[in-house]
N, C-alpha and C positions, 0 to 999 in steps of 0.2 A: 504494500499499499504506499503511495506517495505521500511524503510529508508536506505539510504546508508551512510557509514562512510568513512572517509578519508583513504587513503592507510596507513598513519602513524598509525591510530588506529587499522586498520585491522591486521597489521603486529604484533603489540603488543598483541592483543587478541589471534591471531593464535599461537604465540610462547608460551604464557602462557598455552593455551589449550593443546598443544602438551606436555608440561612439566607435566601437571596434568595427562594426559593420561599415560605417561610413568611411573609416580609415582604409579598410580593406578594398573598398570600391573606388578609392581615389585614383586619379591618374598617376600620381607619384608612386603609389604602390604597384600599379600595373606596370609601370616603367621599371621598377626595381625587380619585379618577377622576371621580366624579359631579360634583364641584365644577368640574373642568376642562371637562366637557361643557357644563355650564350657562354657564361663563364664556365659552367660545369661541363660544357662540350670540350673544354681545353683550348678553344680557339680565341678567347678574348685576351686583350692586353690591357683591360680596364680593371684595376685592382678592386677587390671586394674586401670589406672590413667588417668584422663582427666583434663585439664586446660581450663576453659572457659575464653574467651578473650573479650567478649562483654562489660564488665564494663569499659575497658580501651583500646578499640580498636583503637581510634585515637592516643593514646600514642604508642601503639604496632606497629602501621603501619607508624608512623611518619618518620622513616628512608627510607620508601619506598613509596613516594608520587606518586599519579596516574599520568601517562603520557598521557593517552587518553584525547581527547578533547570533544567527544560526551558524554552527561550526562549518558546515559544508558551504554555506553562503559566503562566509568570510574567506574560504579558500578560493572560491570562484572570483570573488571581488578582487582579491589580491592578484590573481593571475591576469585578469582583464586590465586592472589598473596599471599593472607593470608594463604591459605592452604599450600602453598609451604614454606613460611616463618616459619609458625608454626612447620612444620616437621623438618626444618633445625635448629631452634633455641630452641624450646621447647621440641620436641621429646616425647610427651606423646602418648597415645593410640588412639587418634582420627584417623579415617581412611580416606584416600583420595580414592574416587571413581570417575570413568570416567563419571561423570554426572554433570548436572547443574539443580537446582530445581527452578521452578517458582511458586510462591505462588498463590493459588486461593484466590481472594478477597471476602471471605465469610463474611457477616455482620450479627451481632447479636445485637438487640436493646431490652434488657431485660424489660419486661413489658411496652414496647413502651415508655420508659422514657430516658431522657438525664440526666446525673448526673453532677452537676456543680463542677468541679475540678479546683483548683488553684495550679499550679505546682511551686515547689521550685527549684532554681538553685544553684549549688555548685560553688566554686571559679573559675571553668573553664567554667561556663556557661551552664553546662549540667543539664537536668531535671532528678533529682535523687529522688524526692519525691513529694507528693502532699497533699493537704488537701481538704476536701469537705465543701463548704460554705452553702449548704442547703440540707435537706433530704426530699424526697417526702412523707414519711409516718410519720406523727406526732402522730396518734392514731391508734395503730396496730389493736385493735378489731374492730374499725369502718371502717378503710380503706383497710384492707387486702381483703375483698370480692370485693372491687372496682378496684383492680388492673387489668389492661388490659392484654391481651395476648401479648407475645413477638413477635417481628417482625424480620423475616429473609430475607436475600437476597444474590445474587451473581452476579458478572459481568463476565459471562463466556467469552463473546466476547473479553473483554479487556485482560483477562488472556491468551486466545488462541493467540491473536495478539502479545502480548509480547513474548510468547513461540516461535512463528514462527519467530519473529525478531531475537531473540537470537540464535535460531537454524541456521538461515541464516549465522550468523557470526561465530559460533564455533561448529556447529553440526557435522562437519566432524570428529571431535575428541571426543566430549563429548555428551552423550544423554541429550537432553534438555526435561524435563518432568515436568508436573504439580504436585504440591504437596499441600495437604490441612493439614495445621497444626493448624487450628482454635481450635481443642479440646485440644491442648497441655496445655493451661492454662485457659481454659473456665469453668472448672468443680469444682472450689472452691465455694461451696454453701454459705459458711460464708462471702465471699467477697461481694456477692450480698445483703446479710442480712444487712451488715454494710452500703453499699451504700444506702439502702432503709431507714434505721433508724438512723444510727450512732451507734458507739459502746457503748456509755453510755446508750442510750435508749434501745438498744438491751439487754444489760446485766441486766438492771433493769427489763425488761419485762420477762426475763427468771425466775426471782424470783417472780414477781407479777402476770404474766399471762403465765405460762408455756405451757398451752394448745394452746394458740394463737401462741407461738414461734414455737411449734411443727408443727402447721398448716402452718406457714410461711416457714419453711424448706421444708415441703412437697410440697408447692406450687412452691418454687424455683426449687426443683427437677423435678417437672412436666414440668416446662418451659425448663429445660436443656435437659430432655428426648425428648421433642417435637423437640428441636433444633437438637438433634442427629438424631432422626428418619426422620426428613425432609431431612437432608443431605443424609441419606441412600437412601431414595426414589428418591431423585434427582440425585443419583449416583455421589455425590460430594466427598465421602470418598475416600482416597488413602491409600494404605497399609503403615505401619510404622515398618515393620519387618526386615529392613536391616540397612543401614547407615542413620537412621532416628532418629531425636531428639524425645525421648519418655518419658522423665521424667525431673527432675530438674538437667539437665546436662549429662543424660545418653543416651545411643543409643540402638536401638531395635533389633539388629541381633538375630533372632531366627528362627528355623525351626518348632516351635510349632504353628505358625500362617502362613497363615490364618487357621481358625478352620475347623472342619469337615464339609463337605457339601459345600465347596467352589466351585463356578462355574464361577468365573471371575468377579463378581460384588461384591465390598467390602461392608461387613456388619459390624456392631458394634462389634460383637464378633470376628471379624478377626483382631482387633486392640489391641494395648497397650492402656490403659487408664492412666491418670495422675491426681491425686487429692491431695488436701491438705486443712487444715483449720488453717492457720497461725494466723488468726484473733481472735481465741478463746483460746489463750494460758492461759488466766486468768480464764477460765471456768473450773469448777471441772470435773474430768473424769465421775462422775456419772451423772452430768447434761448434758454433751455433749452426753453420751451414750443414755440418755432418749430423749433429745430434737432434736439433730442434726444428730446423726449417722444413724438412720434408713433411712433417705433420702439419705445420702451418700452411704449406702450399696445398695440401690436399683439401683443407677447409676453404682456403682463399678462392680456389678455382671454381667452387660451387656457386659463387655469387655472380651477379651480372656485372657490377662495378665494385671497386674496392678502395677503401681508405686505409692506409697503413701508417701506424706510428702514433705516438703520443709525446711523452717527455724524453724519450730515449733519443740519442744521436743516431741517425740512420746511415750516415755517409760511409761508414766502414762496411756496412752489409749491402750496399747498393750493388756492386759489381757481382758478387758471389750469389746473392739471394734475391733481392727485391726486384732487380731488373728482369728477372725471370717471370714475373707475374703479369700475364698478358691483359688482365682486366684491371690493373691498377690505374686508378684515375687521380687519386690525390695522395701525396705523401707528406707527412708532418715534419717540418723543419723546426726543431726545438731550439731553445736558447743554447744548447750544448752541441748543435750540429755545425759542421763545416759548410757554411752557406755557399761559398764560392764553388766548392767541389760539386754540391748537389745542383747548383744552378747550371753548371756546365754539363752535368750528367743528364738532366731532364729537358734541357733547352731543345725545343722543336719536337718533343715526343708527344705532346698533348697531355702529359701528366702535370697536374697542378701543384705548384709550389705553395704548400699550405703552411705559412710561417707563423710561429708562436714567439713573438718578442718576449723579452724578459718582463715579468710582471713587476719587478722591483721599482721601476720608474713611477708607476702609479701608486705604489703602496708606501713610498718613502714619506718622510715628514713633509717635505716640499717637492712639488712636481717640477723637476728640472726640464723645461721644454726643450732647451737646446741639446742636452744630453740625450733626450728621447728622439729628437729629430736626427741626431748623428747616428744613434743606434739603428734607426730605421733606414737611414740613407744607405748603410751597408747592405741591407736587404734589397732595396731597389737596384743597387749596382749588381748584386749577385744574380737576381732574378730578372734581369733586363730582358732576356729572351724567353721568359716563361710566362704562362698564365699564373697570376699571383693572387692569393688571398691571405689577409692578415687577421689572425684571430687572437685577441687579447683574452687570456684565460689564466686561472690560477691566482687571481687577484683576491685577497681576503680582506682588504681594507683600503679605502681611499682617504683615510684620516678626516673623514667628514667633509672633505673638499669635493663636492659633487661636480663642480665645473671642470675639473681636470679630465673627466671622461669625455666630454664634448670637445675639449681642446685637443686630446689625443687623437680623436677621430679627425678633427680638422687638420692637424698636422700630417696625418697619413694621406689625407686627400690632397693637401698641398704638394707633397712629394710625388704622389701618383700622377698629378697634373704635369709636374715638371719633367718626370721621367718619360711620360707618354709623348710629350711634344718633341 
C-alpha cells in the first residue's frame, strides 16, 4: 500500500520535479547531451569536465537543508535539489535528465563469505577507510579448492514498491525507473583476492606459488562471470548507454550500445563495463600480465564498451595488457600516471583520455588557482591529440569555499578553449 505524504512535502517535491523537468528540456541540456554522444565516440576534441560531489555532499548541500518531513521524501528532495544546485553553482558537464532512478537491491556474497572489516572515521565522523581484521584464506594451495560458490540474490518486490511509491509523488514530471548499477564497481578481481588473503600474503604467494595465484584469479573471474550471467538470465541488467554512471566518474552516452542482435532484453554485451586493479600497484607489469590479467581480459571482452582504471597508474600496463582490449573506450589517467606516455600511446586510437587531476588543489586551505592551472596545463599538453575528459573526484572537503568549484571548472574551460584553437 502506498504511503501518503503531507501537503507540505508534496508541494516541495512537485516544485523540484517541475524544475528538473524544465532543466532537462532546455536547449542547453540538449546541446550538452549531443556533446556527450560525440565525445564518447572518441572523435571529439572538445574536453568534457565532471565534478564528483559524493565525497563532500553534506558540505556541498549544507546551505540547502531538506525541508521535507517524510524520510523518503527527504531523500528525493535532496537528490533533485542537488542536480539544480550543481548546475547553478558548479556548471560542469553533468546532464540533468527528466528521470529518477531507483536502484535494484542486487546482492553478491563472494564465495559465500563475510569479510570482517573495521571502518575508520575522519574528523567529521565519516567512514572513509577500513582495515580487515581477519582473512579467510590462510593457505592458498590447500584452501583454494575448498572455497564455496558465491551467493546471489535480489529483492524485486521491494524495488518495485519503492519505484511505485516515488512515481506516485513525482511521476507526473519525471520518469521513475529501475536501475541496476551493481556491476559498476564489482569487477575488481584484485579486491577480492586481497579480501581473501590480505595484500602481504597475496604478494608473497605471487613469488612463491605463482600457479596458485593464477588459479585464484581464474576462480574469482569465474564467480564474477557467474554473477553477471545470473543477472542476465534473471533479466536484472539495465542499459547504461545514456545518462548512466559507467566508470570512475564518467557517463555512458553512446549510440553504439546496445549491441547487434538487441531484442529488448539486456545482455552483458549491451553494457559498458568498468574494471580496475588498484590493489596491485606494487606488482610488476610482467607478473600482473602473467597472473592476473588473463582473468581480467576474459571478463572485459564480454562487454560492449569498457572503462578501465581508477586511482592506479596504468602506463606500465599499457603495452603488455591494456592495449589488447579491443573494446576499451576510456582509460583512467590518475594523478600517479605518466601523462605524456599515455597521451602518446592512445593518440589517434579513439580511446578517451579520462584524466583525474589531483584533488588536493580543491581541498587545500586556499585554492591556488595558478597552481591548479599549471597542473591542468600539463594534461592538455599530454592529451593534445586525444579525446579528453577531466573528472574531479576524491575531493572530501572544499573548506566551505563553494566558489572554488565553479572556478575550477572555469579554469578547465579556459584551457580547453586555448588548446583547441
